[in-house]
C-alpha positions as CSV (number, residue, x, y, z in Angstrom):
1,M,61.7,175.5,35.5
2,K,61.9,174.4,38.6
3,S,60.2,170.8,37.5
4,K,63.1,171.0,35.0
5,I,65.7,171.0,37.3
6,L,64.1,168.2,39.8
7,L,62.8,166.0,37.4
8,P,66.9,165.4,36.8
9,I,67.6,165.1,40.3
10,L,65.1,162.6,41.3
11,F,66.2,160.3,38.6
12,L,69.5,160.6,39.7
13,L,68.5,160.0,43.1
14,A,66.7,156.5,41.7
15,V,69.5,155.8,39.8
16,L,72.2,155.6,42.9
17,I,69.4,154.5,45.3
18,S,68.4,151.0,43.3
19,P,71.7,148.8,42.6
20,S,71.3,148.9,47.0
21,L,67.6,148.0,46.7
22,M,68.2,145.3,44.4
23,A,71.4,143.7,46.6
24,Q,69.0,143.9,50.1
25,N,66.6,141.8,48.0
26,D,68.8,139.6,46.8
27,E,70.4,138.8,50.5
28,Y,67.0,138.0,51.6
29,Y,66.2,135.7,49.2
30,R,69.2,133.9,49.3
31,P,69.3,130.5,50.6
32,D,70.3,130.1,54.3
33,S,73.6,128.2,53.6
34,L,74.6,131.2,51.2
35,R,73.8,134.4,53.4
36,K,76.9,136.6,54.3
37,D,75.8,136.4,57.9
38,Q,75.2,133.0,58.5
39,P,78.2,131.5,60.6
40,E,79.8,128.6,59.1
41,R,79.1,125.4,60.6
42,K,81.5,123.1,61.6
43,E,81.0,119.3,61.8
44,V,82.5,117.3,64.6
45,P,84.2,114.3,63.6
46,P,83.2,111.0,65.7
47,V,85.8,110.2,68.3
48,E,87.7,107.5,67.7
49,R,89.3,104.8,70.3
50,K,92.8,105.6,70.2
51,P,94.5,101.8,69.9
52,Q,96.1,101.9,73.3
53,D,92.6,102.0,74.3
54,Q,91.7,98.9,72.6
55,K,94.7,96.8,73.5
56,P,93.7,95.7,77.1
57,V,90.4,94.0,75.1
58,L,92.0,92.9,72.3
59,A,94.3,90.8,74.5
60,E,91.6,89.7,76.7
61,K,89.8,88.4,73.4
62,K,92.7,86.6,72.1
63,K,93.1,85.4,75.3
64,L,89.3,84.2,75.4
65,D,89.9,82.3,71.8
66,D,93.2,80.9,72.2
67,F,91.4,79.2,75.3
68,K,88.7,78.1,73.2
69,N,90.8,76.5,70.6
70,R,92.7,74.3,72.8
71,K,92.3,70.9,72.4
72,F,90.7,68.3,74.2
73,I,94.0,67.3,75.5
74,D,95.7,70.2,76.4
75,R,92.4,71.0,79.0
76,L,93.1,67.4,80.6
77,R,94.8,67.5,83.9
78,L,96.2,64.5,85.1
79,G,97.4,63.4,88.6
80,G,96.0,62.8,92.0
81,S,96.8,63.0,96.4
82,F,98.6,60.6,98.0
83,G,99.4,60.4,101.5
84,V,101.2,58.5,104.3
85,S,101.1,58.3,108.1
86,L,103.2,55.5,110.0
87,G,103.1,54.4,113.7
88,T,100.2,54.4,116.8
89,L,98.5,55.6,113.5
90,T,98.4,53.6,110.0
91,N,97.4,55.3,106.9
92,I,98.4,55.0,103.7
93,N,96.5,56.8,100.8
94,V,96.5,56.9,97.1
95,S,94.1,58.7,94.8
96,P,94.3,59.4,91.2
97,M,92.8,61.8,89.8
98,A,91.4,63.4,86.2
99,G,90.5,66.9,86.0
100,Y,89.1,68.8,82.8
101,E,89.5,72.8,82.3
102,L,86.0,74.0,82.1
103,T,87.3,77.5,81.9
104,E,90.6,79.4,82.4
105,S,90.0,79.7,86.2
106,L,87.3,76.4,86.8
107,V,88.3,72.6,86.8
108,A,85.8,69.9,87.2
109,G,87.2,66.3,88.1
110,V,86.4,62.8,89.4
111,G,89.3,60.6,91.2
112,V,89.3,56.9,93.0
113,T,90.5,56.2,96.6
114,G,92.3,53.2,97.9
115,M,93.6,53.1,101.2
116,Y,95.1,51.3,104.1
117,F,94.3,51.8,107.9
118,K,95.1,50.5,111.0
119,S,94.7,52.3,114.4
120,K,96.1,50.5,118.0
121,W,94.0,52.7,119.8
122,A,90.7,52.1,118.0
123,G,91.9,48.1,117.0
124,V,90.7,49.1,113.6
125,D,93.5,47.0,110.7
126,A,90.8,47.4,107.3
127,I,91.4,48.5,103.9
128,Y,89.2,51.6,102.5
129,Y,87.6,52.5,99.3
130,G,86.1,55.0,97.1
131,G,85.3,57.8,95.0
132,R,85.4,61.4,94.5
133,A,83.9,64.3,91.9
134,F,85.2,67.8,92.6
135,L,85.6,71.5,91.5
136,M,87.9,73.7,91.8
137,Y,87.9,77.5,91.1
138,A,90.6,79.4,91.2
139,I,90.3,83.4,92.6
140,I,93.8,84.2,91.8
141,P,96.1,81.6,90.4
142,E,97.4,80.7,94.0
143,L,94.5,80.9,95.7
144,N,91.7,78.3,95.1
145,V,88.2,77.5,96.2
146,I,87.8,73.7,96.3
147,G,84.7,71.8,96.5
148,E,84.3,68.3,96.8
149,V,82.1,65.3,97.1
150,E,83.6,61.8,98.4
151,A,81.9,58.7,98.9
152,L,83.9,56.3,100.6
153,N,83.5,52.4,101.7
154,V,84.7,51.5,105.4
155,E,84.8,49.6,108.5
156,A,82.0,50.1,110.9
157,D,80.9,48.1,113.9
158,T,77.3,46.9,114.0
159,Y,75.3,45.6,116.9
160,K,74.9,42.5,114.6
161,K,78.4,42.1,112.9
162,Y,81.9,43.0,113.9
163,N,83.6,44.9,111.1
164,A,80.7,44.9,109.3
165,R,81.4,47.5,105.9
166,K,79.2,50.9,105.5
167,W,79.2,53.6,102.6
168,I,80.0,57.2,104.4
169,T,79.5,60.2,102.2
170,S,81.6,63.6,102.7
171,P,80.6,66.7,101.5
172,M,83.2,69.1,101.6
173,L,84.2,73.0,101.0
174,G,87.8,74.3,101.5
175,L,91.1,76.3,99.9
176,G,93.7,75.7,98.6
177,Y,97.1,77.1,97.9
178,S,98.6,76.2,94.6
179,Q,102.3,75.8,93.2
180,P,102.4,75.9,89.3
181,V,104.9,73.5,88.2
182,G,104.4,73.4,84.6
183,G,104.0,69.9,83.7
184,R,101.8,68.8,80.8
185,F,99.1,67.1,82.9
186,I,100.2,68.4,86.1
187,K,99.7,72.3,86.1
188,A,100.2,72.8,89.9
189,L,100.8,71.6,93.4
190,H,98.0,71.9,95.8
191,L,98.2,72.4,99.5
192,Q,94.2,71.7,100.3
193,A,92.5,72.5,103.7
194,L,89.1,70.8,103.4
195,Y,86.1,70.9,106.3
196,N,83.7,67.9,106.5
197,F,80.4,68.8,106.6
198,N,79.0,65.2,107.5
199,Y,81.6,63.8,110.0
200,D,79.0,64.4,112.8
201,N,77.1,61.3,111.2
202,Q,79.9,59.0,110.4
203,L,79.4,56.3,112.9
204,D,78.9,53.1,113.5
205,D,76.2,51.8,115.9
206,Y,78.5,52.4,119.1
207,G,79.0,56.0,118.5
208,N,82.6,55.9,117.1
209,N,83.7,58.0,114.2
210,V,84.5,55.6,111.1
211,N,86.0,58.1,108.7
212,P,89.8,57.8,108.1
213,N,90.4,61.1,106.7
214,G,90.6,63.5,109.8
215,L,93.7,65.0,110.4
216,F,92.6,63.2,114.0
217,L,90.6,60.4,113.8
218,G,86.7,62.1,114.1
219,Q,87.8,65.1,113.0
220,P,86.3,67.5,110.4
221,I,89.4,69.0,108.9
222,V,91.1,67.3,105.4
223,I,94.6,68.3,104.9
224,R,95.4,67.1,101.4
225,L,98.6,67.2,99.3
226,T,97.2,67.5,95.6
227,F,99.1,67.2,92.2
228,L,96.6,68.2,89.5
């Protein structure tokens, strides 16, 4: 009798327990992406550069492209320097120059020099001529570094001949202040101060300095006003 009552009870418990066991087995074999307890994975979107962050880069690239696309004549600079000093020391100097913009900051160029020099004190009355090559780099638009080499044919007394002629070479380095003028070929006015590293060697046979370009005769500082 007891066994007849126990069998229906066991059967009823089995029916009630079996769905729970099946659900657990189903959850165990379910892929990780479908499990109920698996946290949802969130994809992190890529960081995009804001348009305002790209503006300086794009502006600089456009500026560089615009310079590279300039025609030869638009990079060309024409001008020169001149100087006039009258009195006990007469110095008339005309030096046409041509430059080319290698970059927005760097200009390379050449020039020729013609000069009339007369000094009552030194007893000199002569014409000098020569040429130069230069590089001019703009640190900022108003301030430049200038490197230059000038060759000049001058009069120099020797033991064998009075008023003989010789070539002197002047490697120079200095600074310049620039004021833009907005011309097609003359872009700015440059006030330059250069130091001549070879002035001690520019002597005649009697020890007199023969370089007429110094601020004072025989001095290494050259002051120049240039349009270029």
